[in-house]
Every structure is written in structure tokens, then in C-alpha cells.
N, C-alpha and C positions, 0 to 999 in steps of 0.2 A: 186226894183231898190235900194231901201232905205237903205232895210238892208243891199246890198252888197257895200254901198257906205257912211256907218257908220264902218262896218269893213274895209275898207281900209283905212278909214280917221283915224279909231284906231290905223293902225298898223303904216300908217303912223307917229303919234304923238309918241308913246311907242318904236319903233324902234330906233333913237339919244339916249334912255334912256336905252339901253339895254348893253351899252357900262359903263353905271355907277354901275353895277351891278359885281362887280369885287370883287376876297376877297385881303383883306390886307394883304402882308407882313409880315411874324411871324419876331418879333426882332429877334429873333436865325440866321433867314437865314444868308450866309456870312460864311467865315473865322475864324476858333476863333485857337490863339496863344496860348502856353506857350512858354515863354519869346523869342526867336527868333524863334520857331518850329511851323507848322504849323501843327494842331494835329486834328483839326473839318474841316470840311465844312458844314452846312445846306443849301441844295437845296429846295427848293419854291416846287418841286415835291416830298417832302416827303423823297429824299434818304440823305442818311449822309455820308462822305466820315472820315473816321478814316487813320490818320497817327503816325505811333508810328515803331518808332527803324527801319526808309527805310520800312517800309511794310508798305502797302495800305489795305485798310478794308472798304465795301460796306456796307451800311444795309437800314435802313428804321427809320422814327424816327415821331415821333406825338405829337402834347399838348390833351392829354384828359382834360373833362370834369370836372374834378377834378384838372387843372393847374397842373397838374406830367407831366414832357418830360420824352415818351415812346423810345428805343432805342433799335431793332434788328440786331445784325448782321449775315449779311446772309451765312456768311462763319460760324458760329456756332448758330442754334437755340438755347439753350440752355445759350446763350447770350442774356439774354432780362433781360433791366433794366427802373426800372420808378423812376425817380428823381425831385427832388423837384430843383428849377433851379429860378433866376432875372435876370435880366439883367439890369444892372444897368451904362446909358450911354455907355460908350463904355468895359463895364466890365463884365463877366459872372459871376454867380457863380452855382454851383452844388453842391448840397446835398445827398448824399447817403448812406442810413441811415445804409445799411448792412458796412460799411465802416466807416461807424460812421466819415467818414473828408467831404472835402469841398472844391474843388476844383473849383481856377480862372483860368479862361482865359481871353486874353485883344483883342480887334476888330482887333490891330495892334501888330506887331513884336517889340518886345524892348530890349535894350540892356541889359545883363546878369548884367551887373553892374549896374540896374537902377532897375532893375525886383523888386528886395525884398525890396529897398525903398518902389517904385508905390505902393507896397499890404499892407504894414504896414501903411498907410494914406489912407487907405480905409474903408470906414463905411461899414461893413458886415452886412447882411441880417440874424434878427432873425434863422433863420431856422442852420445858422453857428453856428457846439460848437465854445467855446472862447477857447483862448492856456489853461488856467485858466480849463477848467471841459475835456480839450483834455490829 
């Protein structure tokens, strides 16, 4: 009887804590824009949606143990990318060493008349090549 009471008491005490074991949302989750165009949407369940030239692509994403963003598009198993990234406030920097280029996206749509002024004022991460090197 005492063993059963102890088990029931343990369950009653631990049950409220079970809701606390929730994975933190990734800083990547949500919509990302290039100028005024939505280009990427990272979903919590590991799905990524890409929008380019009126085409919609779906794929899978995850951040590995080395902190690299890994993306594989469903319509092209050869199109796998493992890239460095950094989220700085409302800005996402993605560096693909294969292209030796650093892409920049924003959480919000920004009018094209101010987009490049905004980019010039940003502090870029160290993994992004400087304009002098490019």
C-alpha cells in the first residue's frame, strides 16, 4: 500500500512539471524577407518553405551540433546545403562557403528604397567576407 501511495504521489508531483519540458523555439523560426519579398519560412517542425520567382519549394531544415544550418529541398535531393548563419536582432546572415557569399534577410519586409541603406549600417558577422575581400 505504501509503495502505491508513493508512486501516486510521485506522479501527482511531477505531472505539473511535464509542461516545462518544451523545446525552445529556434531563432530561425518564422518568415524571412529579401527586400519586400518573402523568400524563406522556417517552421518549428523542421519544414522550410522557399519562395523564389513565383515558385514554392518545400524542404527540411535543422541546426547540427556544430551550429551549422542544414537544408535539403524535397524536390532536389542533390540540393543539400550546410551553411554558417547568425541571427542578429531582426536580421539573418547566411554564409555559403561554396559561393563565398553572405546573404542577408530580414524578419520584416523593407521597402527597396531603404533596403541597401539598412544593409550598409549593419554590423556583419566575422564569417561574412568583407567587400574588400570579395
